[in-house]
C-alpha positions in Angstrom: -1.0 -0.7 -17.2 -0.9 -4.4 -15.5 2.0 -4.1 -13.8 0.7 -0.4 -12.7 -2.4 -2.4 -11.5 -0.5 -5.1 -9.8 2.3 -2.1 -8.6 -0.5 -0.8 -6.9 -2.1 -3.5 -4.9 1.5 -3.9 -3.2 1.6 -1.0 -2.3 -1.5 -0.1 -0.5 -1.3 -3.3 0.8 1.9 -2.7 2.3 0.6 1.3 3.4 -2.6 -0.3 5.0 -0.9 -3.0 7.1 2.1 -1.0 8.2 1.0 2.5 7.7 3.5 3.9 5.1 5.5 2.7 2.3 2.8 3.4 -0.4 5.8 6.0 -2.1 8.7 3.4 -1.3 7.3 0.7 -2.6 5.4 2.0 -6.3 8.5 4.6 -7.0 10.6 1.5 -7.5 9.4 1.1 -11.1 7.3 4.1 -11.6 9.6 6.9 -13.0 10.4 4.3 -15.7 6.2 3.7 -16.4 5.4 7.6 -16.8 7.0 10.1 -19.1 8.8 12.2 -16.2 9.7 11.6 -12.6 7.6 14.6 -11.9 4.5 12.9 -13.1 5.7 9.8 -11.0 5.8 11.5 -8.1 2.2 12.9 -8.9 0.6 9.4 -9.5 2.4 8.2 -6.5 0.9 11.0 -4.3 -2.8 10.6 -5.7 -2.8 6.7 -5.5 -1.7 7.2 -1.8 -4.1 9.8 -1.0 -7.0 7.4 -1.8 -5.6 4.7 0.9 -5.3 7.5 3.4 -8.6 8.8 3.1 -10.0 5.9 3.3 -8.4 4.6 6.4 -8.2 7.8 7.9 -12.2 8.3 7.9 -12.5 5.1 9.4 -10.1 5.5 12.4 -11.0 9.2 13.0 -11.9 8.5 16.3 -8.8 7.4 17.2 -7.3 10.7 15.9 -4.8 12.9 18.3 -4.4 16.2 16.6 -2.4 18.0 19.5 0.6 15.1 18.3 -0.3 15.9 14.7 -0.3 19.4 13.9 3.4 20.7 14.6 4.7 17.9 12.0 2.0 18.7 9.9 2.6 22.3 9.7 6.2 21.5 9.3 5.8 19.2 6.3 3.8 21.1 4.4 5.8 24.1 3.9 8.9 21.9 3.3 7.2 20.0 0.8 6.0 22.6 -1.3 9.4 24.2 -1.5 10.9 21.2 -2.5 8.6 20.8 -5.4 9.0 23.8 -7.0 12.4 23.0 -6.6 11.4 19.8 -8.9 10.6 21.6 -11.9 14.1 22.9 -12.3 15.8 20.3 -11.8 16.4 17.1 -14.4 14.9 13.7 -14.0 18.5 11.8 -14.3 19.9 14.2 -11.7 16.7 13.0 -9.4 17.6 9.4 -9.9 20.5 9.9 -8.4 19.7 12.0 -5.8 17.5 9.3 -4.9 19.8 6.5 -4.7 22.0 8.0 -2.8 19.5 9.6 0.2 17.6 6.0 0.4 21.4 3.9 0.5 21.8 6.6 3.6 18.5 5.7 4.9 18.2 2.3 4.7 21.8 1.7 6.7 20.5 3.5 9.0 17.2 2.5 9.9 18.4 -1.2 9.2 21.1 -0.7 11.9 19.9 1.8 14.3 15.9 2.2 14.6 15.2 -0.2 17.2 18.1 1.5 19.3 16.8 4.6 19.0 14.0 6.1 21.5 12.0 9.3 19.7 10.6 11.6 22.0 7.6 13.1 21.1 8.4 16.5 21.6 8.2 19.6 19.6 11.9 19.6 18.5 11.0 16.1 17.2 8.2 17.0 15.2 9.8 20.0 13.6 12.5 18.0 12.5 10.4 15.1 11.3 8.5 17.3 9.3 11.4 19.4 7.5 12.9 15.5 6.4 9.4 14.0 5.4 8.9 17.2 3.3 12.4 17.4 1.7 11.8 13.0 0.7 8.0 14.0 0.1 8.4 16.6 -2.2 11.8 15.2 -4.0 10.9 11.6 -4.2 6.9 10.9 -3.0 8.0 9.1 -0.3 7.6 10.9 3.2 7.0 8.0 5.3 10.2 6.9 7.2 11.1 10.3 8.9 7.4 10.8 9.8 6.4 6.9 10.7 9.1 6.7 13.3 7.5 10.1 15.3 4.2 8.5 15.2 5.3 4.8 16.4 7.2 6.9 19.7 4.1 8.9 19.6 1.1 6.4 20.0 -0.3 4.3 22.6 -1.4 1.3 20.3 -1.1 0.6 16.6 -4.5 1.7 16.0 -4.0 5.4 17.2 -0.6 5.0 15.6 -2.6 4.3 12.0 -4.7 7.4 12.4 -2.3 9.9 13.2 0.2 8.7 10.2 -3.1 8.1 7.2 -4.4 11.8 8.3 -0.6 13.4 8.1 -0.3 11.3 4.8 -4.0 12.2 3.5 -3.2 16.1 4.3 0.5 16.0 3.2 -0.7 14.4 -0.2 -3.5 16.9 -0.8 -1.0 20.1 -0.5 1.7 18.6 -2.9 -1.1 17.1 -5.1 -2.2 20.7 -5.6 1.6 22.2 -5.6 2.4 19.6 -8.7 -0.5 20.4 -10.9 0.3 24.0 -10.2 3.9 23.1 -11.5 2.4 21.0 -14.3 3.0 17.6 -12.6 -0.8 16.2 -13.1 -1.3 15.8 -16.7 -3.2 13.3 -18.9 -0.9 10.2 -18.8 -1.5 10.6 -15.4 -5.2 11.0 -15.2 -5.2 7.6 -16.9 -2.7 5.9 -14.8 -5.0 7.2 -11.6 -7.5 4.9 -12.8 -5.7 1.7 -13.9 -4.1 1.7 -10.3 -7.3 2.4 -8.7 -8.7 -1.0 -8.6 -5.3 -2.8 -7.5 -5.5 0.1 -4.2 -9.0 -1.3 -3.4 -7.9 -5.0 -3.8 -4.4 -4.1 -1.4 -6.4 -2.1 1.2 -8.6 -5.2 1.5 -5.5 -7.3 1.7 -3.7 -5.2 4.4 -6.5 -4.0 6.7 -7.1 -8.4 7.5 -3.5 -8.6 7.8 -3.6 -5.6 10.3 -6.0 -6.5 12.3 -4.5 -9.6 13.1 -1.0 -7.9 14.0 -0.1 -7.8 17.8 0.3 -4.6 19.2 3.6 -5.5 21.2 5.3 -6.5 17.6 3.6 -3.8 15.3 6.2 -1.3 15.6 9.2 -4.0 15.2 6.8 -4.6 11.4 6.9 -1.4 11.0 11.0 -0.6 11.5 11.4 -3.9 9.6 9.4 -2.8 6.5 12.2 0.5 7.0 14.7 -1.5 6.4 13.3 -3.7 3.3 12.2 -0.4 1.2 15.9 0.4 1.5 16.8 -2.7 0.0 14.3 -2.3 -2.8 15.3 1.4 -4.2 19.1 -0.2 -3.7 17.9 -3.0 -6.3 15.9 -0.5 -8.6 18.3 2.1 -8.9 21.2 -0.7 -9.3 
């Protein structure tokens, strides 16, 4: 439980600073602390949802709904389908898939993300929402495809943060409901959530302090860099 508390501090700090990454950070270790992989993704979603709820409420005036709805609706449909498939898959297979997916993600973003300009169009939102839904439903880490779109569609870091956190809040609400329906919201998840909650509060406070001091001009490069680092974290966890 001490380890879970520390993980929650780190994950919420990353989420509050870069706008995403809670699941990527915490899922490097969470599957080894909970009875099943499905319960691990459920706990990750609940803790991330708490972080997003606070931030999205505070930054609600920066939100532009038209830039959010297409990607959010696509994500909800795809992630729900992925979670239903999750119930029929075993933990060993999921960890192998997770390793392969994040190897590809880490290579792609580490070497090519800064060279690619992503247009803020409907096809882009549908594609990002689909990829985000698959990663969120199966692995509890829906961030990377969505944040690349939000960075491109936002005029500054505050608008980006409002879009991203509202997206993650709505997405995690849906995924938690679907996971509960599929039996992943257990007593172990509830007890673990209470231990992690204190870490979330500390991590959010530290992250907010750092976020306010990041210049707009370099913020997107920090986001891109963390996408690459997140791939390295997962590679280390599955090695």
